[in-house]
Backbone as a printed PyTorch tensor [residue, N CA C, xyz], in Angstrom:
tensor([[[  3.5850,   2.6040,  20.1350],
         [  4.3520,   2.1360,  19.5440],
         [  5.1030,   3.5460,  19.3970]],

        [[  6.4700,   3.0930,  19.6250],
         [  7.5160,   4.0890,  18.9580],
         [  7.3400,   4.8570,  17.9110]],

        [[  8.0210,   6.0830,  18.0260],
         [  8.2280,   7.1550,  16.6830],
         [  9.6100,   6.5720,  16.3600]],

        [[  9.1290,   6.0770,  14.9750],
         [ 10.8180,   6.1590,  14.2170],
         [ 10.9590,   7.0140,  13.2430]],

        [[ 12.5450,   7.3610,  13.3790],
         [ 13.0940,   8.4570,  12.7630],
         [ 13.5830,   8.2070,  11.1860]],

        [[ 13.4600,   9.0810,  10.4210],
         [ 14.6250,   7.9920,   8.5680],
         [ 14.8880,   8.9630,   8.3870]],

        [[ 16.1050,   9.6410,   8.2400],
         [ 16.3010,  10.6400,   7.1190],
         [ 17.0710,  10.2620,   6.2840]],

        [[ 16.6540,  10.3740,   4.6940],
         [ 16.8480,  10.5270,   3.9390],
         [ 17.4630,  11.5480,   2.8800]],

        [[ 18.8860,  11.0950,   2.2260],
         [ 19.9460,  12.1480,   1.9140],
         [ 20.6900,  11.5440,   0.7910]],

        [[ 20.7140,  12.6320,  -0.4740],
         [ 21.6740,  12.6600,  -1.5390],
         [ 21.3020,  13.8440,  -2.2690]],

        [[ 21.3680,  13.3520,  -3.4890],
         [ 21.3690,  14.2450,  -4.4080],
         [ 20.5830,  13.8900,  -5.7080]],

        [[ 19.7160,  15.1440,  -6.2690],
         [ 18.4780,  15.5020,  -7.0240],
         [ 18.5610,  14.5810,  -8.0060]],

        [[ 17.8910,  13.3110,  -8.5400],
         [ 17.5050,  12.7820,  -9.4730],
         [ 18.0330,  11.2390,  -8.8430]],

        [[ 18.3130,  10.6920,  -8.0610],
         [ 18.6800,   9.9940,  -7.4260],
         [ 17.1810,   9.0720,  -6.6060]],

        [[ 16.4630,   9.8690,  -6.6710],
         [ 15.4040,   9.2270,  -6.1970],
         [ 14.8100,   9.4540,  -4.9570]],

        [[ 15.4340,  10.0050,  -3.9670],
         [ 15.6080,  10.3730,  -2.4230],
         [ 14.2490,  10.7540,  -2.3240]],

        [[ 13.1460,  11.5530,  -2.7840],
         [ 11.8200,  11.9710,  -2.3350],
         [ 11.1310,  10.4500,  -2.4910]],

        [[ 11.3150,   9.7100,  -3.7310],
         [ 10.8050,   8.0400,  -3.9930],
         [ 10.7170,   7.7780,  -3.2260]],

        [[ 11.7370,   7.9180,  -2.2560],
         [ 11.9680,   6.1070,  -1.9400],
         [ 11.7060,   6.7370,  -0.0420]],

        [[ 11.2500,   8.3190,   0.2100],
         [ 10.8230,   8.3220,   1.4630],
         [  9.5090,   8.4150,   0.6080]],

        [[  8.7470,   8.3290,   0.0700],
         [  7.1710,   8.4450,   0.0590],
         [  6.8350,   6.8990,  -0.0890]],

        [[  7.8140,   6.0450,  -0.6390],
         [  7.3960,   4.3660,  -0.4550],
         [  7.7790,   3.8240,   1.2410]],

        [[  8.7050,   4.3940,   1.8830],
         [  8.5220,   3.7670,   3.3800],
         [  7.5150,   4.5670,   3.8340]],

        [[  6.9860,   5.6230,   3.5380],
         [  5.9080,   6.1550,   4.0150],
         [  4.9910,   5.2010,   3.7510]],

        [[  4.4200,   4.8220,   2.2810],
         [  3.6740,   4.1150,   2.1290],
         [  3.5470,   2.5680,   3.2010]],

        [[  4.4820,   2.0230,   3.2340],
         [  4.8190,   1.0550,   3.2010],
         [  4.3360,   0.9120,   5.0510]],

        [[  4.7800,   2.1820,   5.7790],
         [  4.3490,   2.7830,   7.5680],
         [  3.3340,   2.4260,   7.1750]],

        [[  2.2690,   2.9530,   6.2660],
         [  0.8930,   3.4440,   6.6560],
         [  0.1870,   2.2010,   6.3490]],

        [[  0.8800,   1.3350,   5.5930],
         [  0.2360,   0.3440,   4.9970],
         [ -0.0310,  -0.6980,   6.6330]],

        [[  0.9270,  -0.6400,   7.7420],
         [  0.6490,  -1.6790,   8.8890],
         [ -0.1390,  -0.6250,  10.0600]],

        [[ -0.1310,   0.0090,   9.1370],
         [ -1.5810,   1.0530,  10.7210],
         [ -0.2510,   2.3470,  11.5060]],

        [[  0.3670,   2.3330,  10.8800],
         [  1.1180,   3.6760,  11.3770],
         [  0.4660,   4.7660,  10.6020]],

        [[  1.1450,   6.0770,  11.8540],
         [  1.2270,   6.9170,  11.6500],
         [  2.0600,   7.5310,  11.1660]],

        [[  2.2570,   8.7780,   9.3860],
         [  3.4060,   8.7940,   8.9000],
         [  3.5390,  10.2970,   8.5380]],

        [[  4.4680,  10.8060,   8.9220],
         [  4.8500,  12.1890,   8.5100],
         [  5.5460,  12.4190,   7.8070]],

        [[  6.2140,  13.2780,   6.3690],
         [  7.5690,  13.1380,   6.3570],
         [  7.4150,  14.7590,   5.5500]],

        [[  9.1470,  15.1130,   5.0210],
         [  8.9500,  16.5070,   4.7840],
         [  9.9710,  16.6710,   3.9000]],

        [[ 10.5040,  17.5240,   2.4920],
         [ 11.6800,  17.0070,   2.3510],
         [ 12.4650,  18.8530,   1.9440]],

        [[ 13.9190,  19.1150,   1.5920],
         [ 14.1330,  20.1340,   1.3830],
         [ 14.9640,  19.7380,   0.1080]],

        [[ 14.6640,  20.7720,  -0.6390],
         [ 15.7470,  20.6440,  -2.0860],
         [ 16.4000,  21.4540,  -2.5320]],

        [[ 17.8780,  21.5070,  -2.8870],
         [ 18.1270,  22.5220,  -3.7880],
         [ 18.9680,  22.4000,  -4.5370]],

        [[ 18.5500,  22.7810,  -5.8910],
         [ 18.8190,  22.4940,  -7.2740],
         [ 18.2200,  21.1050,  -7.5140]],

        [[ 17.4560,  20.7120,  -6.5590],
         [ 17.2780,  18.9000,  -6.6210],
         [ 17.5080,  18.6520,  -8.8470]],

        [[ 17.0330,  19.4360,  -9.3300],
         [ 17.1280,  18.7990, -10.8470],
         [ 17.6590,  18.9210, -11.7230]],

        [[ 18.8390,  19.7620, -11.0440],
         [ 20.7380,  19.7290, -11.3600],
         [ 21.5250,  19.4850, -10.2610]],

        [[ 21.0900,  18.3350,  -9.7610],
         [ 22.1560,  17.6750,  -9.0670],
         [ 22.2230,  18.1080,  -7.4510]],

        [[ 21.4830,  19.2860,  -7.4630],
         [ 21.8950,  19.5610,  -5.8590],
         [ 21.4890,  18.5760,  -4.7980]],

        [[ 21.7460,  19.5030,  -3.7070],
         [ 21.3900,  18.5760,  -2.6460],
         [ 20.1720,  18.5910,  -1.7700]],

        [[ 19.3840,  17.3390,  -1.7500],
         [ 18.1100,  16.8100,  -1.3410],
         [ 18.3440,  16.2330,  -0.2160]],

        [[ 16.9590,  16.1170,   1.2810],
         [ 17.2880,  15.5920,   2.1760],
         [ 15.6700,  15.5730,   2.7540]],

        [[ 15.2410,  14.2300,   2.8880],
         [ 14.2400,  14.0030,   3.1170],
         [ 14.0770,  13.6930,   4.5300]],

        [[ 13.2560,  13.5770,   5.4130],
         [ 12.4740,  13.5720,   6.9140],
         [ 11.5480,  12.6060,   6.9170]],

        [[ 11.3790,  11.7480,   7.3810],
         [  9.9520,  10.1810,   7.6620],
         [  9.8640,  10.2260,   9.3400]],

        [[  9.0840,  10.2620,   9.7110],
         [  9.0070,  10.0280,  10.9670],
         [  7.0560,   8.9930,  11.1400]],

        [[  7.0690,   7.6740,  11.9990],
         [  5.9920,   7.0920,  12.0330],
         [  6.2600,   6.4860,  13.1350]],

        [[  4.6450,   6.1170,  13.4830],
         [  4.4660,   5.5340,  14.8570],
         [  3.0140,   5.7380,  15.0070]],

        [[  2.7100,   5.3740,  16.2270],
         [  1.2990,   5.8130,  16.4270],
         [  0.6780,   7.0420,  16.1300]],

        [[  0.9730,   7.8280,  16.6610],
         [  1.0270,   9.4140,  16.7010],
         [  1.8030,  10.5490,  16.5540]],

        [[  1.8210,  10.9660,  14.9130],
         [  3.4350,  12.1530,  14.9780],
         [  2.2460,  13.0730,  14.7420]],

        [[  3.0820,  14.0510,  15.5870],
         [  2.6070,  15.6520,  15.2260],
         [  3.3190,  16.5050,  14.0470]],

        [[  5.3870,  16.1380,  14.5170],
         [  5.8180,  16.6110,  13.0660],
         [  6.3640,  16.0010,  12.7000]],

        [[  6.9470,  16.7560,  11.0230],
         [  7.7660,  16.0010,  10.5740],
         [  8.8470,  15.3850,  10.4890]],

        [[  9.1610,  16.8450,  11.3340],
         [ 10.4760,  17.3340,  11.2420],
         [ 11.5730,  16.5620,  12.0520]],

        [[ 12.5310,  15.9640,  11.6790],
         [ 13.3650,  15.0150,  12.9880],
         [ 14.5640,  16.2040,  13.0410]],

        [[ 14.5850,  16.3610,  14.5820],
         [ 15.7310,  17.2180,  15.3940],
         [ 16.7590,  16.4310,  15.4400]],

        [[ 18.1110,  17.3640,  15.8360],
         [ 19.6020,  17.0280,  15.1380],
         [ 19.4870,  16.2900,  16.0640]],

        [[ 20.5290,  14.9460,  16.1670],
         [ 20.7320,  14.2140,  17.2140],
         [ 19.2770,  13.0880,  17.9750]],

        [[ 18.6360,  12.6910,  16.5310],
         [ 17.2930,  11.5750,  17.1100],
         [ 17.0500,  10.9520,  15.6980]],

        [[ 17.8080,  11.1370,  14.5590],
         [ 16.9030,   9.9470,  13.6130],
         [ 17.8000,   8.5160,  14.3510]],

        [[ 17.0290,   7.8100,  14.0820],
         [ 17.3600,   6.3540,  14.3300],
         [ 17.9830,   5.4910,  13.2730]],

        [[ 17.6000,   6.1570,  11.8560],
         [ 18.5180,   5.3890,  10.5490],
         [ 18.9790,   6.7300,   9.7910]],

        [[ 19.9320,   7.1630,   9.2460],
         [ 20.1570,   7.9870,   7.8580],
         [ 20.4770,   6.8230,   6.1820]],

        [[ 19.7370,   7.0540,   6.1200],
         [ 19.5610,   6.3980,   4.4210],
         [ 20.7050,   7.4910,   3.6010]],

        [[ 21.9800,   7.0720,   3.3000],
         [ 22.3140,   8.0490,   2.4600],
         [ 22.8690,   7.5890,   1.0910]],

        [[ 22.3480,   8.1740,   0.1110],
         [ 21.8590,   8.3430,  -1.2420],
         [ 23.6790,   8.2380,  -2.0780]],

        [[ 24.2340,   8.9570,  -1.4080],
         [ 25.6230,   9.8280,  -1.7320],
         [ 26.7840,   9.7620,  -0.1400]],

        [[ 27.9660,   9.5170,  -0.6190],
         [ 28.5490,   9.1640,   0.4790],
         [ 29.5610,  10.6990,   0.9680]],

        [[ 29.0000,  11.7170,   0.7180],
         [ 29.5680,  13.1280,   1.1980],
         [ 28.6690,  13.5490,   2.0230]],

        [[ 26.7700,  13.1010,   1.7210],
         [ 25.8230,  13.8220,   1.8680],
         [ 25.4700,  12.7600,   2.9460]],

        [[ 25.9080,  11.4990,   3.4820],
         [ 25.2870,  10.6420,   4.4540],
         [ 26.7560,  10.9690,   5.2390]],

        [[ 28.0110,  11.7910,   4.9700],
         [ 28.8820,  12.2600,   5.8880],
         [ 28.2940,  13.7700,   6.3520]],

        [[ 27.6180,  14.6720,   5.8870],
         [ 27.2970,  16.0920,   6.0780],
         [ 26.1450,  15.7760,   7.4690]],

        [[ 25.4870,  14.9330,   7.2040],
         [ 24.0410,  14.7810,   7.7930],
         [ 24.1690,  13.8710,   8.9860]],

        [[ 25.5650,  13.0170,   9.5560],
         [ 25.6410,  12.6380,  10.7170],
         [ 25.2170,  13.5190,  11.7390]],

        [[ 25.2260,  14.6100,  12.2120],
         [ 24.8970,  14.9960,  13.4470],
         [ 23.5550,  14.6520,  13.6310]],

        [[ 22.7980,  14.2670,  12.3810],
         [ 21.4390,  14.0470,  13.4410],
         [ 21.0060,  12.5240,  13.3070]],

        [[ 21.8030,  11.9360,  13.4730],
         [ 21.7450,  10.2540,  14.0470],
         [ 21.7860,  10.5210,  15.9670]],

        [[ 20.9560,   9.9880,  16.3080],
         [ 21.0810,   9.2570,  17.6720],
         [ 22.1360,   8.9350,  18.1510]],

        [[ 22.5400,   8.5760,  19.2220],
         [ 23.6530,   7.5690,  19.6840],
         [ 23.2230,   6.5130,  19.2780]],

        [[ 24.2710,   6.2430,  18.6030],
         [ 23.7710,   4.4960,  18.7590],
         [ 23.3710,   4.3730,  17.2860]],

        [[ 22.6800,   5.3330,  16.1000],
         [ 21.8610,   4.9930,  15.1510],
         [ 22.5640,   4.6050,  14.4290]],

        [[ 22.4610,   3.8760,  13.0370],
         [ 22.8910,   4.1770,  12.0450],
         [ 22.7550,   4.3010,  10.4670]],

        [[ 23.6370,   4.4280,  10.4890],
         [ 24.0980,   4.6790,   8.4650],
         [ 23.9560,   3.5330,   7.8550]],

        [[ 23.2620,   3.4040,   7.1650],
         [ 23.0690,   2.7640,   5.4330],
         [ 23.6600,   3.8080,   4.1330]],

        [[ 24.9610,   3.6090,   3.4620],
         [ 25.5200,   4.6910,   2.3140],
         [ 25.3470,   4.0630,   1.2480]],

        [[ 25.8690,   4.5670,   0.1030],
         [ 26.2850,   4.5010,  -0.8770],
         [ 27.3130,   4.7810,  -1.2680]],

        [[ 28.3140,   4.4630,  -1.1230],
         [ 29.7220,   5.1390,  -1.3670],
         [ 30.0060,   6.0580,  -3.1120]],

        [[ 29.0560,   5.3620,  -3.8680],
         [ 29.5670,   6.0490,  -4.6170],
         [ 29.7190,   7.7240,  -5.0040]],

        [[ 30.4810,   8.2770,  -5.4370],
         [ 30.5260,   9.6990,  -5.6270],
         [ 29.8630,  10.6150,  -6.4720]],

        [[ 28.9300,  10.9570,  -6.4170],
         [ 28.0570,  12.5110,  -7.2810],
         [ 28.2800,  13.8300,  -6.7730]],

        [[ 29.3090,  14.1690,  -7.5360],
         [ 29.5510,  15.7130,  -7.4990],
         [ 28.5930,  16.7010,  -7.2680]],

        [[ 28.1150,  16.9280,  -6.5170],
         [ 27.0450,  18.4840,  -6.6320],
         [ 27.5300,  19.2830,  -7.5540]],

        [[ 26.4020,  20.6410,  -7.8510],
         [ 27.1590,  21.8480,  -8.5630],
         [ 28.3000,  22.3690,  -7.9900]],

        [[ 27.7140,  22.5770,  -6.3930],
         [ 28.5110,  23.5970,  -5.6450],
         [ 30.3090,  23.2120,  -5.8540]],

        [[ 30.6260,  21.5550,  -5.8650],
         [ 31.9470,  21.5530,  -5.4440],
         [ 31.9660,  22.0590,  -7.0730]],

        [[ 31.9330,  21.2470,  -8.2750],
         [ 32.1160,  21.7790,  -9.6580],
         [ 32.3760,  22.8850,  -9.9420]],

        [[ 31.2750,  24.1160,  -9.2060],
         [ 31.9820,  25.2570,  -9.1490],
         [ 32.9550,  25.9720,  -8.4260]],

        [[ 33.5980,  25.2190,  -7.3480],
         [ 34.6100,  25.2190,  -6.4300],
         [ 34.5290,  26.4280,  -5.0910]],

        [[ 33.1330,  26.1060,  -5.0100],
         [ 32.3110,  26.5280,  -3.8160],
         [ 32.3810,  26.1450,  -2.8020]],

        [[ 33.1230,  24.3980,  -2.8430],
         [ 33.1230,  24.0410,  -1.6020],
         [ 33.7570,  22.8870,  -2.0750]],

        [[ 35.0190,  21.7360,  -1.0690],
         [ 36.3330,  21.0410,  -1.2020],
         [ 35.4340,  19.4990,  -1.3990]],

        [[ 35.3440,  18.6730,  -2.2960],
         [ 34.7860,  17.4470,  -2.0500],
         [ 35.1120,  16.5260,  -1.0740]],

        [[ 34.7970,  15.8410,   0.4260],
         [ 35.7080,  15.6800,   1.8600],
         [ 36.4050,  14.0140,   0.7340]],

        [[ 37.9820,  13.7620,   1.5570],
         [ 38.6920,  13.0550,   1.0320],
         [ 38.3540,  11.4330,   1.1740]],

        [[ 37.8020,  11.1040,   2.2500],
         [ 37.3500,  10.0020,   2.7230],
         [ 36.1310,  10.0740,   3.3150]],

        [[ 34.7830,  10.2830,   3.2310],
         [ 33.5330,  10.2100,   3.7760],
         [ 33.2360,   9.3030,   4.4590]],

        [[ 33.5820,   7.9530,   4.1710],
         [ 33.5030,   7.3380,   5.2550],
         [ 34.3950,   6.7580,   6.2410]],

        [[ 35.5520,   6.7110,   6.0770],
         [ 36.1850,   7.2860,   7.4480],
         [ 36.2220,   8.2230,   8.3260]],

        [[ 35.0190,   9.7310,   8.1530],
         [ 34.9970,  10.4250,   8.7730],
         [ 33.5710,  10.0120,   9.5700]],

        [[ 32.9100,   9.3350,   8.5510],
         [ 31.5050,   8.7380,   9.2910],
         [ 31.5880,   8.0210,  10.2770]],

        [[ 32.7330,   6.6850,  10.1510],
         [ 33.3140,   5.4300,  11.0220],
         [ 33.8560,   6.3610,  12.6700]],

        [[ 34.4340,   7.4620,  12.4710],
         [ 34.5630,   8.3590,  13.3530],
         [ 33.7730,   8.6230,  14.4250]],

        [[ 32.3820,   8.4980,  14.1050],
         [ 31.7180,   8.9430,  14.9680],
         [ 30.9660,   7.6510,  15.4530]],

        [[ 31.5060,   6.7960,  15.6040],
         [ 31.6280,   5.3010,  16.5100],
         [ 29.8760,   4.7200,  16.4020]],

        [[ 29.0750,   5.2690,  15.2930],
         [ 27.9290,   4.4360,  15.3660],
         [ 28.0900,   3.6250,  14.2600]],

        [[ 27.0280,   2.5780,  14.2980],
         [ 26.9570,   1.5920,  13.1240],
         [ 27.2010,   2.2780,  11.4250]],

        [[ 27.8480,   1.3650,  10.6070],
         [ 27.6930,   1.9890,   9.3800],
         [ 27.9900,   0.8730,   8.6180]],

        [[ 26.6790,   0.5380,   7.5780],
         [ 27.0470,  -0.1550,   6.3820],
         [ 26.8100,   0.4950,   5.4910]],

        [[ 28.3690,   0.4130,   4.4880],
         [ 28.3490,   0.9260,   3.0020],
         [ 29.0820,   0.0770,   2.0160]],

        [[ 28.5640,   0.3410,   0.6870],
         [ 27.7850,  -0.5690,  -0.1420],
         [ 27.7320,   0.5210,  -1.7460]],

        [[ 28.9130,   0.0920,  -2.3910],
         [ 28.2260,   0.2690,  -3.8860],
         [ 26.9340,   0.3020,  -4.6790]],

        [[ 25.7410,   0.9000,  -4.2970],
         [ 24.5450,   1.2910,  -4.8100],
         [ 24.2070,   0.9660,  -6.3000]],

        [[ 25.3440,   1.7850,  -6.3360],
         [ 24.8870,   2.4710,  -8.0910],
         [ 25.6900,   1.1120,  -8.7820]],

        [[ 26.6750,   0.9920,  -8.4940],
         [ 27.8030,  -0.6640,  -9.4190],
         [ 26.6660,  -1.4700,  -9.3700]],

        [[ 25.9740,  -1.7200,  -8.2190],
         [ 25.1080,  -2.8490,  -8.1770],
         [ 23.8030,  -2.5100,  -9.2730]],

        [[ 23.3050,  -1.3550,  -9.7280],
         [ 21.8780,  -1.0260, -10.2700],
         [ 23.0210,  -1.0510, -11.5070]],

        [[ 24.3310,  -0.8210, -11.6750],
         [ 24.4040,  -0.9760, -13.3100],
         [ 24.5450,  -2.1190, -13.6410]],

        [[ 25.0020,  -2.9890, -12.5380],
         [ 25.0250,  -4.6450, -12.6260],
         [ 23.9070,  -5.1360, -13.4310]],

        [[ 22.5860,  -4.4580, -12.9370],
         [ 21.0100,  -5.3100, -13.0630],
         [ 21.0340,  -4.6570, -14.1920]],

        [[ 21.8700,  -3.0750, -15.1790],
         [ 21.3150,  -3.4180, -16.0770],
         [ 20.5330,  -1.4250, -16.3380]],

        [[ 20.3760,  -0.9190, -15.1060],
         [ 20.1880,  -0.0110, -15.3080],
         [ 19.7620,   1.0370, -13.8180]],

        [[ 20.7650,   2.5100, -14.0190],
         [ 21.6350,   2.8240, -13.0040],
         [ 20.1230,   3.4900, -12.0530]],

        [[ 18.9730,   3.4700, -12.8730],
         [ 17.7630,   3.7610, -12.2280],
         [ 17.3390,   2.8570, -11.1290]],

        [[ 18.0940,   1.5500, -10.5860],
         [ 17.4990,   0.4000,  -9.8350],
         [ 18.4080,   1.0330,  -8.3290]],

        [[ 19.0540,   2.2040,  -8.8010],
         [ 19.3860,   2.4440,  -7.1740],
         [ 18.6750,   2.6870,  -6.1260]],

        [[ 17.6690,   3.1570,  -6.8220],
         [ 16.3040,   3.7100,  -5.1760],
         [ 15.9170,   2.4110,  -4.7930]],

        [[ 15.4300,   1.7180,  -5.6920],
         [ 15.5030,   0.2160,  -5.1870],
         [ 16.4610,  -0.7960,  -4.5700]],

        [[ 17.8320,  -0.5770,  -4.7320],
         [ 19.0560,  -1.2810,  -3.7330],
         [ 19.2390,  -0.2910,  -2.4760]],

        [[ 18.6250,   0.9620,  -2.2580],
         [ 18.3510,   1.6990,  -1.1520],
         [ 17.3130,   1.5580,  -0.2820]],

        [[ 16.4860,   1.0290,  -1.1910],
         [ 15.9590,   0.9680,  -0.2470],
         [ 14.9820,  -0.6250,   0.3770]],

        [[ 15.7210,  -1.8080,  -0.3350],
         [ 16.4000,  -3.5630,   0.3460],
         [ 17.5780,  -3.1830,   1.2450]],

        [[ 18.2120,  -2.0960,   1.3490],
         [ 19.5220,  -2.2260,   2.5960],
         [ 18.7720,  -1.1870,   3.3630]],

        [[ 17.8220,  -0.6660,   3.4620],
         [ 16.7830,  -0.3510,   4.8770],
         [ 16.0380,  -1.4020,   5.4170]],

        [[ 15.8610,  -2.5210,   4.3600],
         [ 14.0550,  -3.4370,   4.7450],
         [ 14.4470,  -4.1580,   5.8810]],

        [[ 15.8060,  -4.6300,   6.1510],
         [ 15.6380,  -5.1600,   7.3760],
         [ 16.0240,  -4.3200,   8.6280]],

        [[ 15.9780,  -3.1740,   8.6860],
         [ 16.5160,  -2.4690,   9.4820],
         [ 14.8520,  -1.1200,  10.4520]],

        [[ 14.2690,  -2.3290,  10.0460],
         [ 12.5780,  -1.0960,   9.7730],
         [ 11.6640,  -1.9450,  10.7820]],

        [[ 11.0010,  -1.0210,  11.9030],
         [ 10.0090,  -2.0270,  13.0900],
         [  9.4710,  -2.5060,  12.1560]],

        [[  9.2380,  -3.8330,  10.6030],
         [  8.1780,  -4.0960,   9.5170],
         [  8.7760,  -5.1610,   8.9380]],

        [[  8.1590,  -6.0330,   8.7240],
         [  8.6210,  -6.8070,   7.7170],
         [  9.3280,  -6.4230,   6.6260]],

        [[ 10.0960,  -6.5010,   5.8630],
         [ 10.8220,  -6.6130,   4.9080],
         [ 10.0560,  -6.7380,   3.6480]],

        [[  9.2580,  -7.6050,   3.5240],
         [  7.5710,  -8.2580,   2.7600],
         [  7.2640,  -6.5870,   2.8550]],

        [[  6.7070,  -6.4930,   3.1670],
         [  5.9900,  -4.8450,   3.7790],
         [  6.6470,  -3.9990,   3.0820]],

        [[  7.7910,  -3.6850,   3.1060],
         [  8.5440,  -2.0550,   2.0150],
         [  8.4990,  -3.3640,   0.1420]],

        [[  9.0860,  -4.1810,   0.3850],
         [  8.9740,  -4.7930,  -1.0090],
         [  7.5050,  -4.4680,  -1.8060]],

        [[  6.2530,  -5.3310,  -1.2840],
         [  5.1270,  -4.4720,  -1.5800],
         [  5.4500,  -3.5810,  -1.9530]],

        [[  5.3110,  -2.2230,  -1.6170],
         [  5.1430,  -0.9270,  -1.4350],
         [  6.2280,  -0.6180,  -3.4160]],

        [[  7.2210,  -1.1580,  -2.9980],
         [  8.2520,  -1.1390,  -4.0260],
         [  7.5770,  -1.0610,  -5.1610]],

        [[  7.1790,  -2.7340,  -5.1800],
         [  7.1220,  -3.2510,  -6.5600],
         [  5.1000,  -2.7760,  -7.1080]],

        [[  4.5030,  -2.2430,  -5.9640],
         [  3.2490,  -1.3910,  -6.4620],
         [  3.6160,  -0.7110,  -7.3680]],

        [[  4.4920,  -0.0670,  -7.5320],
         [  5.0620,   0.9510,  -8.4760],
         [  4.9460,   0.5830,  -9.6920]],

        [[  5.3110,  -0.6380,  -9.6560],
         [  6.1250,  -1.0110, -11.1030],
         [  4.9700,  -2.0350, -11.4970]],

        [[  3.9740,  -2.9480, -11.1050],
         [  2.8950,  -3.8000, -11.7660],
         [  2.2080,  -3.6610, -12.8790]],

        [[  1.7640,  -1.6420, -13.4650],
         [  1.7300,  -1.8440, -14.4910],
         [  2.2120,  -1.3240, -15.6590]],

        [[  3.4350,  -1.3980, -15.5210],
         [  4.6200,  -1.4100, -16.2330],
         [  5.1660,  -2.9440, -16.7990]],

        [[  4.6680,  -3.8610, -16.2720],
         [  5.3890,  -4.6930, -16.5950],
         [  5.9570,  -5.6490, -15.4760]],

        [[  5.7370,  -7.3870, -16.2470],
         [  6.2430,  -8.0850, -15.5030],
         [  8.1260,  -7.8020, -15.2590]],

        [[  8.6010,  -7.1620, -16.3860],
         [  9.9980,  -7.5040, -16.4670],
         [ 10.3130,  -6.2310, -15.4510]],

        [[  9.7490,  -5.1370, -15.5830],
         [ 10.4120,  -3.7980, -14.0050],
         [  9.7890,  -4.8650, -13.1150]],

        [[  9.3100,  -5.1300, -13.0040],
         [  8.7550,  -5.5940, -10.9090],
         [ 10.0870,  -6.8790, -11.3070]],

        [[ 10.1570,  -7.5830, -11.9160],
         [ 11.3440,  -8.8060, -11.8700],
         [ 12.5580,  -8.0270, -11.3790]],

        [[ 12.8280,  -6.7690, -11.6610],
         [ 14.3070,  -6.1010, -11.4890],
         [ 14.7660,  -5.3720, -10.6550]],

        [[ 12.9040,  -4.9120, -10.2140],
         [ 13.0120,  -4.0050,  -9.1750],
         [ 12.8960,  -5.0730,  -7.8020]],

        [[ 12.1040,  -6.6190,  -7.9990],
         [ 12.6830,  -7.3540,  -6.5180],
         [ 14.0020,  -8.0780,  -6.7170]],

        [[ 14.9480,  -7.6590,  -7.7920],
         [ 15.4000,  -8.1510,  -7.5450],
         [ 17.1120,  -7.5030,  -7.0400]],

        [[ 17.0630,  -6.2370,  -7.5830],
         [ 17.2820,  -4.9220,  -6.8790],
         [ 17.1810,  -4.6120,  -5.4910]],

        [[ 15.9060,  -5.0430,  -4.6150],
         [ 15.6210,  -4.4830,  -3.9560],
         [ 16.6740,  -5.9630,  -2.5700]],

        [[ 16.3570,  -7.3030,  -3.3370],
         [ 17.1750,  -7.7300,  -2.8300],
         [ 18.7480,  -8.3300,  -2.5090]],

        [[ 19.4450,  -7.6400,  -3.9760],
         [ 20.4300,  -6.8220,  -4.2640],
         [ 21.0630,  -5.9330,  -2.7240]],

        [[ 19.9120,  -5.0430,  -2.2820],
         [ 20.4320,  -4.5400,  -1.2780],
         [ 20.8080,  -4.3860,  -0.4540]],

        [[ 19.5360,  -5.2750,  -0.0740],
         [ 19.6080,  -6.4010,   1.4980],
         [ 20.5510,  -7.2330,   1.7680]],

        [[ 21.3370,  -7.6560,   0.8660],
         [ 22.6090,  -8.6530,   0.7360],
         [ 23.3670,  -7.4310,   0.9800]],

        [[ 23.6380,  -6.3700,   0.0440],
         [ 24.5790,  -5.5210,   0.4040],
         [ 24.4430,  -4.8380,   1.9220]],

        [[ 23.8030,  -4.6770,   2.4190],
         [ 23.7150,  -4.1400,   3.7650],
         [ 24.2370,  -4.8610,   4.4490]],

        [[ 23.9720,  -6.1860,   4.5130],
         [ 24.3170,  -7.8320,   5.2990],
         [ 26.1120,  -7.9100,   5.0830]],

        [[ 25.9980,  -7.7970,   4.0910],
         [ 27.6910,  -8.1150,   3.1710],
         [ 28.6490,  -7.3960,   3.3470]],

        [[ 29.1060,  -6.3770,   4.3880],
         [ 29.8010,  -4.8490,   4.4680],
         [ 31.3200,  -5.6200,   4.9480]],

        [[ 32.4240,  -4.7840,   4.0340],
         [ 33.3440,  -5.4130,   4.0020],
         [ 34.1350,  -4.1860,   4.6720]],

        [[ 34.9490,  -3.7620,   5.6680],
         [ 35.4680,  -3.1960,   6.3210],
         [ 36.3660,  -2.4050,   5.7990]],

        [[ 37.0460,  -2.5150,   4.6160],
         [ 38.0000,  -2.2320,   3.9030],
         [ 37.3430,  -1.6860,   2.4450]],

        [[ 35.8190,  -1.4160,   2.3360],
         [ 35.6720,  -0.5560,   1.3060],
         [ 35.9750,   0.6990,   0.4640]],

        [[ 36.6340,   0.6860,  -0.4540],
         [ 37.1430,   1.8740,  -0.5200],
         [ 35.9290,   2.9680,  -0.6300]],

        [[ 36.7090,   4.7000,  -0.7400],
         [ 36.2350,   4.8970,  -0.8260],
         [ 36.9510,   6.4080,  -1.3960]]])
């Protein structure tokens, strides 16, 4: 069983850590050993967050070394750009093009990149870019962005999308059928978005 390395990045409040937990639960459900770790900088105040997940037959460390990530799941476009060095050659980026400016930019300590998507494409690795925030809002709740992103990665994992969907919905079954249905729709919308990619996506 080959080890799979997934790096999830974004801004505090987007559900980066929750998404990583759900991915780990899905991997464990089909017999993988899984390890994860998180680094959060002022996460509750919109700071940057990164979460490493490794799973396979036997995983000793949760830490992904630079140049070895199979998939980069970027909840925010500038963060997706900033972590490109972690991808292996041919590694895939799945990214939300919505801009969520962190406090370090608002304070003038750093400049927000002009065109993160263009910078990412210069690396030459496969990129799937879409507006997960807009999709979530169209479904009626910005918090669904987390599930949209999980739907986007669902067909790029070494196990069925249904396994990941089950791990997602398990979190909402006690909260009523309405939430289950909303998250199911968000998940499927994410799957479609990750396939229906237009090269001229504005960033």
